[in-house]
C-alpha positions in Angstrom: 271.6 -37.0 189.0 271.5 -35.0 192.2 272.0 -36.3 195.8 268.3 -35.6 196.4 267.3 -37.7 193.4 269.8 -40.4 194.4 268.3 -40.8 197.9 264.7 -40.4 196.9 265.0 -43.1 194.2 267.7 -45.2 195.7 266.6 -45.6 199.3 263.9 -48.2 198.7 262.8 -48.6 202.3 262.3 -44.9 202.9 260.4 -44.6 199.6 258.3 -47.7 200.5 257.2 -46.2 203.8 256.3 -42.8 202.2 259.3 -40.6 203.1 260.3 -37.9 200.7 263.5 -35.9 200.9 262.2 -32.4 200.1 265.3 -30.2 200.4 269.1 -30.6 200.3 271.1 -27.4 200.8 274.7 -27.0 201.9 274.8 -28.1 205.5 271.1 -28.7 205.8 268.4 -31.2 204.6 264.7 -31.8 205.1 262.3 -34.7 204.6 258.6 -35.3 205.2 256.3 -38.2 206.0 252.6 -38.4 206.7 251.7 -41.0 209.3 249.4 -43.6 207.8 247.8 -46.7 209.2 250.8 -48.7 208.0 253.1 -46.7 210.3 251.1 -47.6 213.4 252.4 -50.0 216.1 250.2 -52.2 218.3 249.8 -49.3 220.8 248.2 -47.2 218.1 251.0 -44.7 217.8 253.6 -44.2 215.1 256.2 -47.0 215.1 259.5 -45.7 216.3 261.3 -47.4 213.4 259.4 -45.2 210.9 260.5 -42.1 212.8 264.1 -43.4 212.9 264.1 -44.0 209.2 262.8 -40.5 208.5 265.6 -38.9 210.5 268.2 -41.3 209.1 267.4 -40.3 205.5 268.0 -36.6 206.4 271.3 -37.6 208.1 272.3 -39.4 204.8 271.5 -36.3 202.8 273.7 -34.3 205.2 276.8 -36.5 205.4 276.7 -37.3 201.6 277.1 -33.7 200.5 280.9 -34.3 199.9 282.9 -36.0 197.2 282.7 -39.5 198.7 279.9 -41.6 200.1 279.3 -41.7 203.9 277.4 -44.1 206.1 276.1 -43.9 209.7 278.3 -45.7 212.3 276.5 -44.5 215.4 273.0 -43.1 216.0 270.6 -42.4 218.8 267.1 -41.1 218.9 265.1 -39.6 221.7 261.3 -39.7 221.4 259.7 -36.7 223.1 256.0 -37.3 222.3 254.1 -39.8 220.1 253.3 -39.2 216.5 249.7 -40.0 215.7 247.7 -41.1 212.6 247.5 -38.3 210.1 250.4 -36.3 211.5 252.5 -34.6 208.8 256.1 -34.9 210.0 259.1 -32.9 208.9 262.6 -33.9 209.8 265.2 -31.1 209.5 268.9 -31.7 210.1 272.2 -29.8 210.4 275.8 -30.7 211.1 277.2 -30.6 214.6 280.7 -31.5 213.3 282.0 -31.4 209.7 285.0 -33.6 210.4 286.2 -34.9 207.0 286.2 -38.6 208.1 283.6 -38.8 210.9 281.0 -36.1 210.5 278.1 -35.8 213.0 274.7 -34.2 212.8 271.4 -33.6 214.6 268.0 -34.1 213.1 264.8 -32.9 214.7 261.4 -34.2 213.8 258.3 -32.0 214.2 254.7 -32.4 213.5 252.4 -30.0 211.5 251.9 -27.9 214.7 255.6 -27.5 215.3 255.6 -29.9 218.2 259.0 -31.7 218.6 258.4 -35.4 218.2 261.9 -36.7 218.2 265.6 -35.7 218.2 268.2 -37.8 216.4 272.0 -37.6 216.7 274.3 -39.6 214.5 277.9 -39.9 213.4 279.0 -41.1 210.0 282.1 -42.5 208.4 283.2 -41.1 205.0 284.6 -43.9 202.8 286.9 -43.7 199.8 284.0 -44.4 197.5 283.2 -41.7 195.0 279.7 -40.3 195.2 277.7 -41.8 192.2 275.6 -38.6 191.9 278.7 -36.6 191.3 280.1 -38.8 188.5 
């Protein structure tokens, strides 16, 4: 099993809301989500939690590229513009620090036109838990 398969199949919430991890390469990762009626909030824009989950899955793909499992310990997101119904969103991330215990990364979400929708920054904590996709 690969990390991509582990996250696509194992992250039940991300799968439930239609997020797909499309690429995992050393130091980078990408995921996509199309905004559907189920992603809309009462103000008729994409719910911020859906965008956060999209970015968080990419972060998980980044920080779990090592030998052990890592989990987020701190994260923030800045919403630049609203995502709308029908938007095809891509989240792409890269490391900002590859510290062995507390890695950090940035994920940027863009729409189909290349408009920056949100920017996500997070730190992780690497546990002494062997990565199951490497066993």
